[in-house]
C-alpha positions as CSV (number, residue, x, y, z in Angstrom):
1,X,-3.8,-35.8,-13.6
2,X,-2.7,-36.2,-17.2
3,X,-0.3,-34.1,-19.1
4,X,-1.6,-31.5,-21.6
5,X,0.3,-32.0,-24.8
6,X,-0.6,-28.6,-26.1
7,X,2.1,-26.3,-25.0
8,X,1.1,-22.8,-23.6
9,X,3.2,-20.2,-25.3
10,X,3.8,-17.2,-23.1
11,X,4.8,-13.9,-24.6
12,X,5.3,-13.5,-28.4
13,X,9.0,-13.7,-29.3
14,X,8.8,-10.2,-31.1
15,X,7.5,-8.6,-27.8
16,X,10.3,-9.9,-25.6
17,X,12.1,-7.2,-23.7
18,X,15.3,-7.2,-21.5
19,X,13.2,-8.1,-18.3
20,X,11.7,-11.2,-19.9
21,X,13.6,-14.2,-18.6
22,X,14.5,-15.7,-22.0
23,X,15.8,-12.4,-23.3
24,X,17.6,-11.5,-20.1
25,X,19.5,-14.7,-20.2
26,X,20.2,-14.5,-23.9
27,X,21.7,-11.0,-23.6
28,X,23.5,-11.4,-20.2
29,X,25.2,-14.7,-21.1
30,X,27.3,-12.8,-23.7
31,X,30.5,-11.8,-21.6
32,X,30.6,-8.4,-23.4
33,X,27.2,-7.6,-22.1
34,X,27.5,-8.9,-18.4
35,X,31.0,-7.8,-17.7
36,X,30.3,-4.1,-17.7
37,X,27.3,-4.6,-15.6
38,X,29.4,-6.4,-13.0
39,X,32.2,-3.8,-13.2
40,X,29.6,-1.1,-12.6
41,X,28.3,-2.8,-9.5
42,X,31.6,-3.7,-7.8
43,X,33.2,-0.5,-8.9
44,X,36.4,-1.9,-10.5
45,X,37.6,-3.6,-13.7
46,X,37.5,-7.4,-14.0
47,X,40.3,-9.0,-16.1
48,X,38.4,-12.1,-17.1
49,X,35.1,-13.8,-16.6
50,X,33.6,-17.2,-17.4
51,X,29.8,-17.3,-18.1
52,X,27.8,-20.4,-18.1
53,X,26.5,-20.9,-21.6
54,X,23.3,-22.6,-20.5
55,X,21.0,-21.9,-17.6
56,X,22.9,-23.4,-14.7
57,X,21.1,-26.0,-12.6
58,X,22.4,-26.9,-9.2
59,X,21.3,-29.9,-7.3
60,X,21.2,-29.0,-3.6
61,X,21.3,-32.5,-2.2
62,X,20.2,-36.1,-2.7
63,X,16.7,-36.5,-4.3
64,X,16.3,-32.6,-3.9
65,X,14.7,-29.9,-5.7
66,X,17.3,-28.4,-8.1
67,X,17.7,-24.7,-8.6
68,X,18.1,-23.1,-11.9
69,X,20.1,-19.9,-12.2
70,X,19.6,-17.2,-14.8
71,X,23.2,-16.0,-15.3
72,X,26.1,-17.7,-13.5
73,X,29.5,-16.0,-13.7
74,X,32.9,-16.7,-12.3
75,X,35.9,-14.2,-12.5
76,X,39.6,-14.7,-12.3
77,X,39.7,-13.5,-8.6
78,X,37.7,-16.5,-7.4
79,X,34.4,-14.8,-7.1
80,X,31.1,-16.2,-8.2
81,X,28.2,-14.1,-9.5
82,X,24.5,-15.0,-9.9
83,X,22.3,-12.6,-11.6
84,X,18.6,-13.1,-11.5
85,X,15.8,-11.2,-13.2
86,X,12.8,-10.9,-10.9
87,X,10.0,-9.5,-13.1
88,X,7.1,-10.5,-10.8
89,X,6.5,-10.3,-7.1
90,X,7.2,-13.7,-5.4
91,X,6.6,-14.8,-1.9
92,X,9.6,-15.4,0.3
93,X,11.6,-12.9,-1.7
94,X,14.5,-12.6,0.9
95,X,14.6,-16.4,1.5
96,X,15.2,-16.8,-2.2
97,X,18.6,-15.2,-1.6
98,X,19.4,-17.6,1.1
99,X,18.3,-20.5,-1.1
100,X,20.5,-19.4,-4.1
101,X,23.5,-18.8,-1.7
102,X,23.1,-22.3,-0.2
103,X,22.9,-23.9,-3.7
104,X,26.1,-22.1,-4.7
105,X,28.0,-23.1,-1.7
106,X,26.9,-26.7,-1.8
107,X,27.8,-27.0,-5.5
108,X,31.3,-25.8,-4.6
109,X,31.6,-28.2,-1.7
110,X,30.2,-31.1,-3.7
111,X,33.1,-30.6,-6.2
112,X,35.5,-31.7,-3.4
113,X,36.4,-28.3,-2.0
114,X,36.5,-27.7,1.7
115,X,34.5,-25.1,3.5
116,X,37.6,-22.9,3.7
117,X,37.8,-22.9,-0.2
118,X,34.2,-21.5,-0.5
119,X,34.4,-18.6,-3.1
120,X,33.3,-15.1,-2.6
121,X,30.0,-14.7,-4.0
122,X,27.7,-11.9,-5.0
123,X,24.0,-12.6,-5.8
124,X,22.2,-9.8,-7.8
125,X,18.5,-9.6,-8.1
126,X,17.2,-7.1,-10.6
127,X,13.6,-6.3,-9.8
128,X,10.8,-4.5,-11.9
129,X,9.2,-3.5,-8.6
130,X,10.5,-2.0,-5.4
131,X,10.6,-4.9,-2.8
132,X,11.4,-2.8,0.2
133,X,9.5,0.4,-0.7
134,X,12.3,2.9,0.1
135,X,12.6,4.1,-3.5
136,X,16.3,3.4,-3.7
137,X,18.1,2.4,-7.0
138,X,20.1,-0.2,-5.1
139,X,19.8,-2.2,-1.8
140,X,23.1,-3.8,-0.8
141,X,23.3,-6.4,1.9
142,X,26.0,-8.3,3.8
143,X,26.2,-10.0,7.2
144,X,26.7,-7.6,10.1
145,X,26.4,-7.9,13.9
146,X,23.0,-6.8,15.3
147,X,24.6,-5.1,18.2
148,X,27.4,-3.3,16.3
149,X,27.1,-2.6,12.6
150,X,30.9,-2.0,12.4
151,X,31.3,-5.8,13.3
152,X,31.0,-7.7,10.0
153,X,31.1,-11.4,9.5
154,X,33.8,-12.3,7.0
155,X,31.7,-14.9,5.1
156,X,32.5,-13.1,1.8
157,X,28.9,-13.4,0.7
158,X,27.2,-10.3,-0.6
159,X,23.7,-9.6,-2.1
160,X,22.4,-6.7,-4.0
161,X,18.9,-5.8,-5.3
162,X,18.8,-3.4,-8.3
163,X,15.4,-1.7,-8.5
164,X,14.2,-0.7,-11.9
165,X,11.5,1.5,-10.2
166,X,14.1,3.3,-8.2
167,X,13.8,7.2,-7.9
168,X,16.6,8.1,-5.4
169,X,19.9,7.3,-3.6
170,X,20.1,6.4,0.0
171,X,21.4,9.6,1.6
172,X,25.2,9.4,1.7
173,X,25.3,6.6,-0.8
174,X,25.1,7.4,-4.5
175,X,24.6,4.9,-7.2
176,X,26.4,5.7,-10.5
177,X,24.5,7.4,-13.4
178,X,25.3,4.4,-15.7
179,X,23.5,2.0,-13.3
180,X,20.6,4.4,-13.0
181,X,20.2,4.7,-16.8
182,X,20.5,1.0,-17.2
183,X,17.7,0.5,-14.7
184,X,15.7,3.3,-16.6
185,X,16.1,1.3,-19.8
186,X,15.1,-1.9,-18.1
187,X,11.9,-0.1,-16.9
188,X,11.0,0.6,-20.6
189,X,12.5,3.9,-21.3
190,X,14.7,4.8,-24.2
191,X,18.4,3.9,-23.7
192,X,20.7,7.0,-23.2
193,X,24.1,5.6,-22.1
194,X,26.5,3.6,-24.2
195,X,25.9,0.6,-22.1
196,X,22.1,0.8,-22.2
197,X,22.4,1.3,-26.0
198,X,24.5,-1.7,-26.2
199,X,21.9,-3.8,-24.3
200,X,19.1,-2.4,-26.5
201,X,21.1,-3.4,-29.7
202,X,21.5,-6.9,-28.2
203,X,17.9,-7.3,-27.6
204,X,17.1,-6.1,-31.2
205,X,19.7,-8.5,-32.7
206,X,18.3,-11.5,-30.8
207,X,14.7,-10.6,-31.9
208,X,15.9,-10.7,-35.5
209,X,17.6,-14.1,-35.1
210,X,15.5,-17.1,-36.5
211,X,17.8,-19.4,-34.6
212,X,16.8,-17.7,-31.4
213,X,13.2,-17.6,-32.3
214,X,13.2,-21.4,-32.8
215,X,15.0,-21.8,-29.6
216,X,12.5,-19.8,-27.7
217,X,9.6,-21.8,-29.2
218,X,11.5,-25.0,-28.3
219,X,11.9,-23.9,-24.8
220,X,8.2,-23.2,-24.6
221,X,7.5,-26.6,-25.9
222,X,9.9,-28.3,-23.5
223,X,8.8,-26.3,-20.5
224,X,5.2,-25.4,-21.3
225,X,3.8,-27.2,-18.6
226,X,2.2,-24.0,-17.3
227,X,-1.3,-25.3,-17.6
228,X,-0.5,-28.6,-15.8
229,X,1.6,-26.7,-13.2
230,X,-1.5,-24.3,-12.6
231,X,-3.7,-27.4,-12.1
232,X,-1.2,-28.9,-9.7
233,X,-0.8,-25.6,-7.9
234,X,-4.6,-25.4,-7.3
235,X,-4.6,-29.0,-6.0
236,X,-1.8,-28.1,-3.6
237,X,-3.7,-25.1,-2.4
238,X,-6.8,-27.2,-1.7
239,X,-4.9,-29.9,0.0
240,X,-2.8,-27.6,2.2
241,X,-4.5,-27.4,5.6
242,X,-7.6,-29.4,4.5
243,X,-9.3,-31.2,7.2
244,X,-11.2,-33.6,4.7
245,X,-10.2,-37.3,4.5
246,X,-8.0,-38.6,1.7
247,X,-10.9,-40.4,0.2
248,X,-13.0,-37.2,-0.2
249,X,-10.1,-35.3,-1.5
250,X,-9.2,-37.8,-4.1
251,X,-12.9,-37.7,-5.2
252,X,-13.5,-34.0,-5.1
253,X,-10.2,-33.0,-6.7
254,X,-10.2,-35.8,-9.2
255,X,-6.7,-36.9,-8.5
256,X,-5.2,-40.3,-7.9
257,X,-4.1,-41.5,-4.4
258,X,-0.4,-41.3,-5.6
259,X,-0.6,-37.6,-6.4
260,X,-2.2,-36.9,-3.1
261,X,0.6,-38.8,-1.4
262,X,3.3,-37.0,-3.2
263,X,1.8,-33.6,-2.3
264,X,1.5,-34.4,1.3
265,X,5.1,-35.7,1.3
266,X,6.5,-32.4,-0.2
267,X,4.3,-30.2,2.1
268,X,5.7,-32.1,5.0
269,X,9.3,-31.9,3.9
270,X,9.1,-28.2,2.8
271,X,6.4,-26.4,4.9
272,X,7.9,-23.0,3.9
273,X,7.4,-23.5,0.2
274,X,4.6,-21.8,-1.7
275,X,2.1,-23.7,-3.8
276,X,3.9,-23.3,-7.0
277,X,7.2,-24.6,-5.6
278,X,5.4,-27.6,-4.1
279,X,3.7,-28.2,-7.4
280,X,6.8,-28.1,-9.3
281,X,8.4,-30.6,-7.0
282,X,5.5,-32.9,-7.3
283,X,5.6,-32.7,-11.1
284,X,9.4,-33.6,-10.9
285,X,8.5,-36.7,-8.9
286,X,5.5,-38.0,-11.1
287,X,7.3,-37.3,-14.4
């Protein structure tokens, strides 16, 4: 399977919104935009934050599949924040939290820190759909005892889902009006609060930037392996669980034996990965 040199450009730059991955990262990597969001969520002021300027990539182990984080932030109180925009439904939604958490922790330990030095962490997924069907604006999670919810594991790891399709609060737990209006703006409505207006202004400013436009096109060129990834994804789906011999698969799928070997290898090592995840890993190997 050869590479297609013609990149597949996704959404036109002028049509990007805050929920598009590139725009979300561009807006939220500006400390003045992401700091109020974090303060809204945790309910207190943050003195100082450090935001990774580029999409942070964490390698989770030797020869392993790296993980790219949309917006990675650290504050002055030894807390790490990872904010991810989830604009489409994906399989294994909950396990993605687990994967991001493990990547953050391994990254810290790999820098020479002991387990006791693991930082407090908050992983935030902003979804453009309701992953749990309760209609809540927010779904907060932390580790509690199955037998007694008052017993909490002090692992200092928390996870939050912000739902742009939210319509109500959980009884007894009210989300702030600012968060609700921000989610409403992200759902395509006109901005009403100062913060939502600030995000809207940031989006408009980025749209007018020729430098950002060129960067977006460059990223599309660099990453526009969508067509190729789609081809590999189909191959993975056909190989997964197939009872045909390797000779037949190579002939029918029009792939070389090496590709088949790599697909089988990744499927064996990561049986819980979906077809796209396996295809991405195989592409990493063959590149």
